[in-house]
N, C-alpha and C positions, 0 to 999 in steps of 0.2 A: 458159318451159317448165320444169316441175318436174323436178328430178333425182330418182332413185330414193329417196334418203334422205329428201327432203322428203315424198314420198308415204307412206313408212313412218311418218314422224312423225304424219301425219294419221290413219293407222290406229290410233294410240294412243288415239284418242277412242272407238273402237268398243266396247270392253268397258263403257264408261260409257253410251253412247248406246243400247245394246240393253236397258238396264234402265229401268224406270219410276221407281223409287226406288233410287238407287245404294246398293250394299251396304257402307255406311260407318257405323261405330258411332255417331260423334258428329254426323254430318251432319244428322239430323233436328233436333238441338238448335240447330245453327247456322242452319238454315232457319227454325226457330221464332223465333230472335232477330230475323230480318228481318221475319217476319210480325207479331211484336209491335211492332217499331219502326214499321212502316207503320201499324198500327192505332192505336198510342198517338199518333203524330203527327197522324193524321187524326181522332182522337177517336171512333173507330168500335168501340171495345171497351168492354164494361161493366167490364173489369178494369183500366182505365187507372189508377185510383187506387192500385193495388198497385205501380206501376212508376215508375221515373225513367230518363231517358236520360243516359248518362254520356259526356261529350264527350272527356275525356282518357283514352284507352285505346290500347294498342298493337295493337288489332284493327281499326282503322278502314279500312285499305286494302282488305282482302278483303271486309269487310262492305259497304263503299261500292260495290264492284263488284257484289256480290250484290243490293244495294238497287236500283241502277240497272238491272240486268238484269231485276229483278222487275217493273219498271214495264210493259214490253211483254209479258213472258213469263209472269208469275206466279211465285210464290216457288219452287215445286217445279221447274218447267222451268228457271228461272234457276239454281238450285243445280246441276242436272245439266249445264247448259251451262258454268257456271264450272268445274266439276270437269273436264269434257272438255277445255276450253281449257287448263287447268292441266297436264294430262297432255302435251298437245302442247308447251306452253311449256317444260316441263322439258327435253325432248329438244333443243329448239332452243337454249335458253339454255346448257345444259351443253356442247353441241357448239360454240356460239359462243365460249364461254370456252376450250374446248380448241383451237379453231382459232387464236385470238389467242395462246395459249401455245405454239403450234407442236407440238401433240400429234398423233401419228400418227392418220390418219382412221379406221382400223378400229375404234377405241374407241367412236366416236360411235354406232355401231349398237346397242351394248349399253346406251346411255343411254335408248333408247326405251321398253323395258318396265320400267325401274327404278321409276317412281313407284307401280306396283301392288304395293306391299309393305306393311310394317307401318303406316306413316303413313296410307296409303290405306284399309286395312281398318279402322283405328280412326277414320277420318273426321276427321283433324286439318286441317280446311279451311283456316284462316288460315295454318297452317304450310306446307301444300302450295302455296298461292298465293304465299307469300313466298320459297320456295326458288329458283324461277327468277329472281326479282329479285336474289337473292344472287349467282347466277352471272353475270348481266349486270353487276352491280356489280364483280365480280372482273375481268371482261373490260375494265373501264375503268381498271384499275390499270396505270399505266405503270411497268414494272419497270426502266427506264433510270435510272441515277444522274445526274439532272440537276435543276435548279431548275424547279419548276412555275410556270406563270403563275397569276395570281389567278383567272382563269376556271376553270382546272383544279382549283384548290383548292376553289372554290365548288361545282363539280360533285360532288366527293367529299363535301363537307359535306352537300349536298342528298341524296345517295344514302344516307348513313348515317342521316339523319333519316327518309327514306322507309322504310328497312328497319325502323326502330323502330316506325313506325306500321303496318307490315305484320305483324311478329311479333318480339317482343323477343328470344326465344331465337335466331331466325335471324339477327337483327342481331348479337348477341354472337358467334355462331359465325363468320360471314363477316367481321366486323371482325378477329377473331383471325387468320383465314386471310390476309386482306389484309395485315396487319402482317407476317406471315411471308413473304409474296411480296415485300415491299419490303425484304428483307434486304440490308444493306450492312455491311461490316466495321466502319465507323466508327460508334460508338454515338450520337454527337451528330448525325451526319447522318441516321441511322436515326430518331431521335426527331423531327427536323424533318419527315421524310417521313410519319411516322404521326400527327403532331399533328392534321391535319384529321379523322382518324378518331375522335379523342377528343372532338370537338366535341359529340357526342351525349350525353356524360356528364352534363351538368347536367339534360338532359331526363329521362334515366333516373332520376337521383336524385330529381327532383321527383315523378316518378310513384311511385317506391317509397315515398317519405315521405308521399305523399298520405294523407288521413285514412281514405279507403275502402281503399286498398291496404295501409295499416298495420294493418288489423284482420283478424280471422278467420283464414282459411286461409293468408294470406301469412306468418303467424308460425309455421306448422308447420315443425319442423326438417327438414332434408333427410334423405331415406332413400337410402342409397347402394346397398345390395343387391349388394355385390361377391361374385362367385363365379367359379369356373373355367369355367363354361359360357359366359361372355362371350368367352373366347379361342376356343373351338370355334365359336361363332356368328359371329364377325367375318367370315370369308370368305363365308359364305352371305348375310349381311345386305348385303354389298357389292353383290350381284347381285339382291337382293330374292327370294332363293330360300328355300323352307321349310327348317327344320332337319332333319337326317338325313344319314346317311353318303353316300348317293348324291349328294345336292345339295352336300354339302361337297366331294366329289371333283370334281364339275363346276365348282364355284367355283374350286377350286385350279387346275384345268386352264385355265380361261378367264383367270385372273390371271397365270399363269406362261408361257402359250404364247408371248407375245412374246419371252421370253428364249431360246426355242428357234428363233426365226425372225429372228435378227439384230438384236435390240434389246438394249440394256444399261441399267443403272440410272445415271441422271445423278449427277454428283458435286456439283452445286450445292445448297447448303443451302436456297435459295429453291424448288428443285424437290422436295426431300425433306421439308422441314419441314411443309408443309400436310397431307400424308397422315399423317405422324407425329402431328400434332395430332389428326387425325380418329381415329386408332387409340387415342389416350389418352382421347378423349371416350367412345368405345365401351367401353373397358376399365375406366375409372376414373370416368366421369361419374355424376352422381346419377340414381337412378331416379325420385325425387320431389323437387321443389324449388319453393318458393313455392306449395305446395299443388297444383302441376301434376304429374300422373303421366306416366310413360313419357318422361322427358326425354331420356336418352341413346338410348333405343331408336328414337325417331323419326328420328334422324340417319343411320341405317344406310345408306340409299340415296344419301346425299349424297357419300359418300367415293370412289366409283369415278372420277369425273373428276379427283380429286386424286391417286389412285393412277396414273392414266394420265399425269399430269404428270411422274412420276418416271422415265419411260422415254424413251429416244432411240435413233435408229438408230445402228448400229455398222457399220464396214466389213465386208463379207461377200462370199463367193464366189457364183457363179451359182446353185447349188442352194439356198443359204440365201435368196437374193434371191427365187427362185421361191416358196419357202415363205412369205416375208414377204408377197408379193402375194396369197397364198391366204388370209391372215388376214381380209381385209375381207369376201369372200363367205362365209367360215365364220361370222364374227361376225354378219353380216346374216341368215344362216339361223337362227342361235341366237335372235336377236332376234325374228324372225317366228314361230318355234316358241313362244317364251315368250308372245308376244301371242296366239297361237292358244289356248294353255292358259288365259290370262286370259279370253278371249272365251267359251270353253266353260264356264268356271265362272260367268260372268255370265249366260249363257243358262239354265243350271241353276238359278241363284238366282232369276231372273225368274219361272220357273214355280213355284218354291217359295214366293215371297212374294206370289203372286196372291191367296191367301186373305185376307191382311191388307187389301188394297185393297177386296175385296168386303165385308168386315166394316165397315171404317171408313166406307164409303159409306152405311151404314145409320144413322150417327150424325147427329143434327141439328147444324147449324152454330152456332158462337158460344157453345158451352157450356163447362163446365169438366170435364176428364177426368183421371183418375188411371190410370197404367199400372202393371201388376204383372207383369213378365216372369219367371215361374217357370222357363220355358225360354228361355234367352237366346241360344243359338247355333243355327246351322243346319247343313246338310250341305255347303255350298259353301265356307265360309271358316273359318279358324281362330279369328278374333276373334268375340266375342259380338255378332253383327250386330244382334240384335233387342232389345238392352238398353234403348235409347232410342226404339224404334220407335213407341211410342204418341205421341211428340211430333210425328210427321208430321201428327197431327190439326190442330195449329195452322196448318200451311201448307196443308193440303188443305181444311179445313172452317172455318177461323177459330176463335176462342175460345182457350182456355188449356189446355194439356196439361202435366201435371207427372209426375215431377220435372222442374224446369226449370233450365237453366244460368244463369238470372237470379240464382241464389244466389251465383255466383262473381264475384269482384271485377274481373276484366279485361273483363267483358262490356259491350256497348254498352247493353243494356237490363237494368237491375237492379231487384230488389225495393227499394222505398223503405226508408230507414232506419227501423227500428222494425217493419217487416213481417217476421214470422218464419213462413214457410210451414211447415206440418207435413211437407210432402213434401220431404225431403232425398234425397240419393243412396242412402240406406239402403233406400228403397222399391224401387229398381231392383236392388240387389244382394242384398237380404234381404227379399223381399216376404212371406216367411212370418211376418214380424213384424207384418203388417197386423192391426188390430183394428177391427171395425166401431164399437164404442163410442167409439173414439178419433177415427176419421176421419169419421164421419157429420156432424160439425159444420162441416166445411170447405166445404160447399156444392157438392159434386161432383154433376154430373148423370150422368156415365158412369164406369164402371170397365172398363178394357180389360185382360184377363188373357190371358197366353200359358201354356197348360198342356195336358198330354196328355189329361187327362180333365176332365169338367165340374166346375168348382171352386165352383159356386154354394152348395151346402150347407156346404162347408168354410169359406167366407169370410163369408157373409152370413146373418143370421137369417131365418126364414121370413117371406115377404112384404115384405122390405126392398127387394128389387130384382126386376126382371123381365129375362129374357134377350131381347135385341134381335136378336142374330145370333151364329152360331157356325160357323166353317169352318176346317179345317186347323190346329187347335190354338189358334185365336184365339176368345175369348169376350167379347162386348160386353154389359154389363149396364147398365140404366138404373135410377136410383133411383126407387122408388115414393113419390111425394110424400105420399101418404096414410098411409104407414107411420109408426108411432111412432118 
């Protein structure tokens, strides 16, 4: 029989399941990776000569799950199922870690809506899949000062390697937290305890020094983006709340309420250091590193279980004990209310995005398409939900939609060495730079534009394309093959 918390964890899937195409910026690109992988391996795409499959990448775990789910479900349903399972897995894994660390049970309720934050809206699929693994890994850390058996050492070695092949940033973050949890006063003993965590070092070095990883965007210097706004945003991001004074006040109340209900801050460095590390990441971590954007921002929702670790019960009188008992139902109500807000936003987005599904259904399968999102955002989410939306064509109809993440070095499917597609990320963020004379030689069948008004006369010369479909700001144009 399920306890109430387990049932609420299942509810975390609802905001995903009520949507046809989840409202996640990068998710269409990740789904397209699997569609391309499937078609390239099967030899069922005329674009196979453009691509190669990269075996040594830290994205294999999430992509492998998506690939396996796509066999029975299809790529789009598989992507939705994997995201829904990830939402549930985060709540379970974080609460499992908290229980093993003897954290008060009221915190676990707030873990349930946490994944619906920055990383979700931006669609960092492999990151979202990897984070629950990180918390399960932390739950395996034996914080007792004793010698480990060889079996326990090998388990830790296996875990850090699994985390690398799930997401290298998640691996680095959780290995650092694990090292802090293993705090002992004796430096030599501490080094012996953390040594198994360092076993993944040679694998990381080999990946970084690889000829494909050593080129292009990986050489871009870090962008730190330090500003005072990080300090103000820290409490809100802990609870995946939007920025603003009201949400900041709510975050501060939720974070400090235990102190008013008979809890105190632990004095153990192993209990305090993990959240201190999280705060340093959020305040001082890079915005861009190795060509990857939003590095520190994506970790915001990971910190709450580490903050909860810093609290413990203190001796208290009857009135304080009663207040302490009230924390769990109050936090459960807040969690359900936050889930209800996310569900409402998802329903609104589903209606808003219906026009795209109607338009894309008019495109013939297996062709090449270029997306030009002049309007990148919607009314339901702060992130630019539609910036990569044209890439759903690859998953829904087959073929190739660009700009494609296959230009980036960590991806499983990459453009072959020497292939330089004209479609880079500039076309998504600056579609006004489009020039028909420049792009007509790329062999596109379709151009999908998101714009408030008909853009045909602005983008294309007379007779170059014909309009196939137009609804709700989406405009689908097919190249007229007879045009000069």
